[in-house]
C-alpha positions in Angstrom: -8.7 -5.5 -14.3 -11.6 -7.0 -16.3 -13.3 -10.0 -14.8 -12.3 -13.3 -16.2 -15.8 -14.0 -17.5 -15.8 -10.9 -19.6 -13.0 -12.1 -21.9 -13.3 -15.2 -24.1 -16.6 -15.9 -22.4 -20.3 -16.4 -23.3 -21.0 -12.6 -23.9 -18.3 -12.5 -26.5 -19.6 -15.6 -28.3 -23.1 -14.1 -28.5 -21.5 -11.1 -30.2 -19.6 -13.3 -32.6 -22.7 -15.3 -33.6 -24.7 -12.1 -34.0 -22.0 -10.7 -36.3 -22.1 -13.9 -38.3 -25.9 -13.6 -38.7 -25.6 -9.9 -39.7 -22.9 -10.5 -42.2 -24.9 -13.3 -43.8 -27.5 -10.6 -44.9 -24.9 -7.9 -45.4 -23.7 -6.3 -48.6 -21.0 -8.8 -49.2 -23.7 -11.4 -49.7 -26.6 -9.3 -51.0 -24.7 -7.0 -53.3 -21.4 -8.7 -54.3 -22.2 -12.4 -54.3 -25.8 -12.1 -55.6 -25.1 -9.6 -58.4 -24.7 -12.3 -61.0 -28.1 -13.7 -60.2 -29.7 -10.5 -61.4 -27.8 -10.0 -64.7 -30.0 -12.0 -67.0 -33.3 -10.9 -65.5 -32.2 -7.2 -65.6 -31.2 -7.7 -69.2 -34.6 -9.1 -70.0 -36.4 -6.4 -68.0 -34.6 -3.4 -69.4 -33.0 -4.5 -72.6 -29.5 -3.8 -71.5 -26.6 -6.0 -72.5 -24.9 -8.2 -70.0 -21.7 -6.2 -70.5 -23.5 -3.0 -69.7 -25.0 -4.4 -66.6 -21.7 -6.0 -65.5 -20.0 -2.6 -65.6 -21.9 -1.8 -62.4 -19.6 -4.2 -60.6 -16.6 -2.1 -61.5 -18.3 1.0 -60.2 -19.3 -0.8 -57.0 -15.8 -2.0 -56.4 -14.3 1.5 -56.7 -17.0 2.8 -54.4 -16.3 0.1 -51.8 -12.6 1.1 -52.0 -13.5 4.7 -51.2 -16.0 3.9 -48.5 -13.8 1.5 -46.4 -11.5 4.2 -44.9 -14.6 6.3 -44.0 -16.2 3.4 -42.3 -13.1 2.8 -40.3 -13.0 6.4 -39.1 -16.7 6.3 -38.1 -16.5 3.1 -36.1 -13.4 4.3 -34.2 -15.1 7.6 -33.4 -18.6 6.6 -32.6 -18.3 2.8 -32.0 -19.4 0.1 -34.4 -22.8 -0.6 -32.9 -24.1 3.0 -33.6 -22.7 2.9 -37.1 -24.4 -0.4 -37.8 -27.8 0.6 -36.5 -27.8 3.7 -38.7 -26.5 1.9 -41.8 -28.7 -1.2 -41.8 -32.0 0.6 -42.6 -30.4 2.8 -45.1 -28.9 -0.2 -46.9 -32.2 -2.1 -46.8 -34.1 0.9 -48.2 -31.6 1.4 -51.0 -31.9 -2.2 -52.0 -35.7 -2.1 -52.0 -35.7 1.1 -53.9 -34.1 -0.7 -56.9 -37.7 -1.9 -57.6 -38.5 1.7 -58.8 -35.6 2.0 -61.3 -36.7 3.5 -64.6 -35.2 2.4 -67.9 -32.1 4.5 -67.5 -28.7 2.9 -67.6 -27.2 6.1 -66.0 -29.5 5.9 -63.0 -28.8 2.1 -62.8 -25.1 2.9 -62.5 -25.8 5.7 -60.0 -27.8 3.2 -57.8 -24.9 0.8 -57.7 -22.6 3.6 -56.6 -25.0 4.7 -53.9 -25.7 1.2 -52.5 -22.1 0.7 -51.1 -22.3 4.2 -49.6 -25.7 3.5 -47.9 -24.1 0.2 -46.6 -21.2 2.3 -45.2 -21.5 0.7 -41.7 -22.3 -2.9 -42.5 -19.2 -4.0 -44.3 -17.2 -6.5 -42.1 -15.0 -4.0 -40.3 -17.8 -2.9 -37.9 -18.6 -6.4 -36.8 -15.0 -7.5 -36.6 -14.1 -4.6 -34.3 -17.0 -5.5 -32.0 -16.0 -9.2 -31.9 -12.3 -8.5 -31.5 -12.8 -6.4 -28.4 -14.2 -9.5 -26.5 -11.4 -12.0 -27.1 -7.8 -12.7 -26.4 -7.0 -16.5 -26.2 -9.9 -17.5 -28.6 -9.6 -14.4 -30.8 -8.9 -16.3 -34.0 -11.8 -18.7 -33.7 -14.2 -15.8 -32.8 -13.2 -13.9 -35.9 -13.6 -17.0 -38.0 -17.1 -17.6 -36.6 -18.1 -14.0 -37.4 -16.6 -14.0 -40.9 -18.3 -17.3 -41.6 -21.4 -15.2 -42.1 -20.0 -13.9 -45.4 -19.4 -17.5 -46.6 -22.9 -18.6 -45.5 -24.5 -15.6 -47.3 -22.4 -16.2 -50.4 -23.7 -19.8 -50.6 -27.4 -19.2 -49.7 -28.3 -15.7 -50.9 -27.9 -16.2 -54.7 -30.3 -19.2 -54.8 -32.7 -17.3 -52.5 -32.5 -14.3 -54.9 -33.1 -16.6 -57.9 -36.2 -18.1 -56.3 -37.6 -14.6 -55.6 -37.0 -13.5 -59.1 -38.7 -16.6 -60.5 -41.7 -16.2 -58.1 -42.2 -12.5 -58.0 -40.2 -10.9 -60.8 -36.9 -9.0 -60.7 -38.3 -5.7 -59.3 -40.1 -7.4 -56.4 -37.0 -9.5 -55.7 -35.1 -6.3 -54.9 -37.8 -5.6 -52.3 -37.3 -9.0 -50.9 -33.5 -8.5 -50.7 -34.1 -5.3 -48.8 -36.3 -7.1 -46.3 -33.6 -9.7 -45.8 -31.0 -6.9 -45.2 -33.3 -5.4 -42.6 -33.3 -8.6 -40.5 -29.8 -7.6 -39.3 -31.3 -4.6 -37.4 -32.9 -6.5 -34.5 -29.9 -8.8 -34.2 -27.5 -5.9 -34.0 -29.8 -4.0 -31.6 -30.1 -6.9 -29.2 -26.7 -8.5 -29.3 -24.0 -6.4 -31.0 -21.8 -4.9 -28.3 -18.2 -3.9 -27.7 -16.6 -5.1 -24.5 -17.4 -2.3 -22.0 -13.7 -1.3 -21.5 -13.5 -0.7 -25.3 -16.9 0.7 -26.0 -16.2 4.4 -25.5 -15.5 6.2 -28.7 -11.8 6.8 -29.4 -10.3 10.1 -28.3 -8.7 12.1 -31.1 -5.4 12.4 -29.3 -5.1 8.7 -29.1 -6.0 7.8 -32.7 -3.4 6.9 -35.3 -2.8 9.3 -38.1 -2.3 7.9 -41.6 1.3 9.2 -41.8 2.0 7.7 -38.3 0.6 4.3 -39.4 2.7 4.3 -42.6 5.9 4.9 -40.5 5.2 1.6 -38.6 7.1 -1.4 -40.2 4.3 -3.8 -39.1 1.5 -1.8 -40.6 3.4 -1.3 -43.9 4.1 -5.0 -44.1 0.5 -5.9 -43.5 -0.8 -3.2 -46.0 1.6 -4.2 -48.8 0.8 -7.9 -48.2 -2.9 -7.4 -48.5 -2.5 -5.4 -51.7 -0.7 -8.4 -53.1 -3.4 -10.8 -51.9 -6.0 -8.6 -53.5 -4.2 -9.1 -56.9 -4.4 -12.9 -56.5 -7.8 -13.1 -54.9 -10.9 -11.1 -56.0 -10.1 -10.8 -59.7 -9.6 -14.6 -59.8 -13.0 -15.2 -58.1 -14.9 -13.5 -60.9 -13.1 -15.6 -63.5 -12.9 -19.0 -61.8 -15.7 -20.6 -63.8 -14.2 -19.7 -67.3 -10.7 -20.6 -66.0 -11.9 -24.1 -65.0 -13.8 -24.4 -68.3 -10.5 -23.6 -70.1 -9.0 -26.8 -68.7 -11.6 -28.9 -70.5 -14.3 -28.9 -67.8 -17.9 -28.7 -68.9 -19.9 -25.7 -67.8 -21.8 -27.8 -65.2 -18.5 -29.1 -63.8 -16.9 -25.6 -63.8 -20.0 -24.3 -61.8 -19.5 -27.2 -59.4 -15.9 -26.1 -59.0 -17.2 -22.7 -58.0 -19.5 -24.3 -55.4 -16.5 -26.2 -54.0 -14.6 -23.0 -53.9 -17.4 -21.5 -51.8 -17.5 -24.4 -49.4 -13.8 -24.4 -49.0 -13.9 -20.6 -48.3 -16.5 -21.2 -45.6 -14.5 -24.1 -44.1 -11.3 -22.0 -44.3 -12.7 -19.3 -42.0 -13.3 -21.7 -39.2 -10.1 -23.6 -39.7 -8.0 -20.4 -40.0 -9.4 -19.1 -36.7 -8.6 -22.4 -35.0 -5.0 -22.2 -36.4 -4.5 -18.6 -35.5 -5.2 -19.3 -31.8 -2.4 -21.9 -31.9 0.3 -20.7 -34.3 1.7 -17.3 -35.2 -0.3 -15.6 -38.0 2.7 -15.4 -40.3 3.0 -19.2 -40.3 -0.7 -19.7 -40.9 -0.8 -17.0 -43.6 2.2 -18.4 -45.5 0.9 -22.0 -45.4 -2.3 -20.9 -47.0 -0.5 -18.6 -49.5 1.8 -21.5 -50.5 -1.2 -23.6 -51.2 -2.8 -20.8 -53.2 0.4 -20.3 -55.3 0.6 -24.0 -56.0 -3.0 -24.0 -57.1 -2.5 -21.0 -59.4 0.5 -22.6 -61.1 -1.4 -25.9 -61.4 -4.2 -24.1 -63.3 -1.7 -22.2 -65.4 -0.3 -25.5 -66.6 -3.7 -26.6 -68.0 -4.2 -29.7 -65.8 -6.7 -32.5 -66.1 -10.1 -31.6 -64.8 -9.9 -33.5 -61.4 -6.6 -31.7 -60.6 -8.2 -28.3 -61.7 -11.1 -28.9 -59.3 -8.7 -29.7 -56.5 -6.9 -26.4 -57.2 -10.2 -24.6 -56.9 -10.6 -26.0 -53.4 -7.2 -24.9 -52.4 -7.9 -21.4 -53.7 -11.1 -21.3 -51.7 -9.2 -22.0 -48.5 -7.1 -18.8 -48.8 -10.2 -16.8 -49.9 -11.8 -17.8 -46.6 -8.7 -17.0 -44.6 -7.5 -13.6 -45.7 -9.7 -11.2 -43.7 -9.6 -13.4 -40.6 -5.8 -13.0 -40.7 -6.1 -9.2 -41.2 -8.4 -8.6 -38.3 -6.3 -10.9 -36.1 -2.9 -9.3 -36.8 -4.3 -5.7 -36.4 -5.7 -6.7 -33.0 -2.5 -8.4 -31.9 -0.1 -5.7 -33.1 -2.0 -2.5 -32.6 -5.0 -3.2 -30.2 -8.5 -1.8 -30.6 -8.0 2.0 -30.5 -7.7 2.6 -34.3 -8.7 -0.8 -35.5 -11.4 0.6 -37.8 -9.1 3.1 -39.4 -6.3 0.6 -40.0 -8.7 -2.1 -41.3 -10.4 0.4 -43.6 -7.2 1.6 -45.1 -5.9 -1.9 -45.8 -9.2 -3.1 -47.1 -9.1 -0.2 -49.6 -5.6 -1.2 -50.7 -6.8 -4.8 -51.1 -9.6 -3.5 -53.4 -6.9 -1.7 -55.5 -5.0 -4.9 -55.8 -8.2 -6.7 -56.8 -8.7 -4.2 -59.6 -5.1 -4.8 -60.8 -5.6 -8.5 -60.7 -8.8 -8.3 -62.7 -7.1 -6.1 -65.3 -4.2 -8.6 -65.5 -6.6 -11.4 -66.2 -8.4 -9.4 -68.8 -5.1 -8.4 -70.5 -3.9 -12.0 -70.5 -7.0 -13.3 -72.2 -7.0 -10.4 -74.7 -3.4 -10.7 -75.7 -2.8 -14.5 -75.6 -6.3 -16.0 -75.6 -5.3 -17.9 -72.4 -5.4 -17.4 -68.7 -2.0 -18.9 -68.1 0.1 -15.7 -68.1 -2.2 -14.0 -65.7 -2.3 -17.1 -63.4 1.5 -17.1 -63.2 1.5 -13.3 -62.4 -1.0 -14.0 -59.6 1.1 -16.8 -58.3 4.2 -14.5 -58.2 2.1 -11.9 -56.3 1.2 -14.5 -53.8 4.9 -15.5 -53.4 5.8 -11.9 -52.8 3.2 -11.7 -50.1 4.8 -14.7 -48.4 8.3 -13.1 -48.5 7.0 -9.8 -47.2 4.7 -11.2 -44.5 7.6 -13.2 -43.1 9.1 -9.8 -42.0 6.5 -9.4 -39.2 8.1 -10.0 -35.9 6.7 -11.5 -32.7 3.5 -10.1 -31.3 4.2 -7.3 -28.9 3.5 -7.9 -25.2 1.3 -4.8 -25.3 -0.2 -3.3 -28.5 2.0 -0.9 -30.2 1.0 2.6 -28.9 0.3 5.5 -31.3 2.8 8.3 -31.1 0.4 10.5 -29.2 -0.1 7.8 -26.6 3.7 7.2 -26.4 4.5 10.7 -25.3 
């Protein structure tokens, strides 16, 4: 039996705060959120069009989808701390090396494929597995605190990147971004730990196989649900400013709406964690999803600008909630043994959904000149998520054992 002070105690909160700090300088903030800051300066530096530069985002998204299951396998086998400590310097070096890029679009694309690979250990799953091992009663809030690092990084890193570009030029700014990424190393070295009972790498006989996972109703429900959330989430994020502008908002107002979206996403992470510790995850997820679907349908109707801004805030709340909910339900239904593998596989499905959502938005604009059809499709996907997620039953008294553990 683990001593009471080892669960939901100060040691766990230190890990949660360390995870938050590391995620604030992780690839979600430095690669994904900050990419747009570099588009115009890279175009000026190399002469490439914005469309040519933007294609790197698609390559990066596909690579992340492929890397996520590999990360999950590694953190289950070797433990998240080891994987993080190897990956942080590789990711930092890769970012800094962009300063040496020649005037080759092919090499530029290759770099943005390699960066998510070098960051294989510092996507959120590693940190969330460490945090989840320390908590039971306060699990939701602890996950929310850790994931808040992504929201913090999303808010502060693009302006920091922009200041570095203005002060030192785009090439040296990449060196600065690499140094920021490297600050995660001492934090992880000193504070990132799994709870001792969960720290030993998983034994192969006790790990879930993919076929075994797919046979579990709970895992299928979660996986399909997050594919649907991907459709209505990430693709929308990249297009939110033009969607708000299409309602009659000025460019400045539309950008303000994006900022409000980011603030709501950060707030949503803390609020979601607090709710998860008090109510079943299905109820929490479906309340947020209903708000998201309402916001999508509101935007599809071409509302007045103030109502469109309110819709952006509602969309931010579910954006901040989704991966808190994912980590929470995996921990409650399946425990920690194959957490990384399960999280990685579902994150990959989420990315597939995001690609489908982005394609839906592009097709809607190309064929109708409007975002309305796509927004309705995204709202339907959110509604289907709610219907499917409601099939999850009560949390098991003990985590569902893998077939190899059950025999």
